[in-house]
C-alpha positions in Angstrom: -21.1 -7.4 8.4 -18.2 -9.9 8.4 -14.6 -8.7 9.3 -11.4 -9.3 7.3 -10.4 -12.3 9.4 -8.9 -14.6 7.0 -5.3 -14.2 5.6 -4.1 -16.1 2.6 -0.9 -16.1 0.6 -0.8 -15.2 -3.0 2.4 -16.4 -4.9 3.4 -15.1 -8.3 5.8 -16.9 -10.7 7.7 -16.1 -13.6 7.1 -12.6 -15.3 4.4 -12.0 -12.8 6.9 -12.2 -9.9 9.2 -9.7 -11.7 6.3 -7.3 -12.2 4.3 -7.7 -8.9 6.7 -9.5 -6.5 6.9 -13.1 -5.5 4.4 -13.2 -2.8 1.8 -11.1 -0.9 -0.7 -11.6 1.9 -4.3 -10.7 1.3 -7.0 -10.3 4.0 -10.4 -11.6 3.1 -13.7 -12.2 4.8 -14.2 -15.7 6.3 -16.2 -17.8 4.0 -14.5 -16.3 0.8 -14.4 -18.7 -2.1 -11.3 -19.4 -4.4 -13.4 -17.7 -7.2 -14.0 -14.6 -5.3 -10.4 -14.3 -4.1 -9.1 -14.8 -7.6 -11.4 -12.1 -8.9 -10.1 -9.8 -6.2 -6.5 -10.4 -6.9 -7.0 -10.3 -10.8 -8.8 -6.9 -10.4 -6.2 -5.4 -8.4 -3.3 -6.5 -10.7 -5.2 -6.2 -13.9 -5.3 -9.7 -15.1 -8.7 -9.6 -16.5 -11.1 -12.6 -16.4 -9.7 -15.9 -15.4 -11.6 -19.1 -16.2 -11.2 -21.2 -13.2 -13.4 -24.0 -14.4 -10.5 -25.1 -16.5 -7.9 -24.3 -13.8 -6.9 -21.0 -15.2 -7.0 -19.3 -18.5 -5.3 -21.4 -21.3 -2.5 -19.4 -23.0 -2.2 -16.9 -20.1 -2.5 -18.1 -16.5 -2.9 -21.2 -14.4 -4.4 -20.7 -10.9 -3.6 -23.3 -8.3 -4.8 -23.6 -4.5 -2.3 -25.2 -2.2 -0.4 -26.6 -5.4 -3.5 -28.1 -6.9 -6.3 -27.3 -9.2 -9.4 -26.9 -7.2 -13.2 -26.3 -7.5 -13.7 -22.5 -7.8 -16.4 -22.7 -5.1 -14.2 -24.1 -2.4 -14.1 -21.9 0.7 -10.6 -20.6 1.7 -8.9 -21.3 4.9 -6.5 -19.4 7.0 -3.0 -19.3 5.1 -4.2 -21.1 2.1 -1.9 -20.4 -0.9 -3.2 -19.3 -4.3 -0.5 -19.3 -7.0 -0.8 -17.5 -10.3 1.5 -19.1 -13.0 2.0 -18.0 -16.5 1.7 -20.8 -19.0 4.7 -21.7 -20.8 4.8 -21.9 -24.6 7.2 -24.3 -26.4 8.1 -25.2 -29.8 
């Protein structure tokens, strides 16, 4: 069994930062993908399903890895940063 030997930063913006806090560190198993990490964080904080194929969930959240939209199957590296950003509505 793999150990929890990978740490990533998870950053929250806007109302999420007010609700959860601006940042947290998450420990994962080495080899964890962006998709698996987003699912874990989403479950922990009650975000529901997030469609990473489109970079997030239109109308709800955008998810970035190190400031960019990435392939959901990319493997994470030590101290990568996943950001959850609420989408903005304008008019």
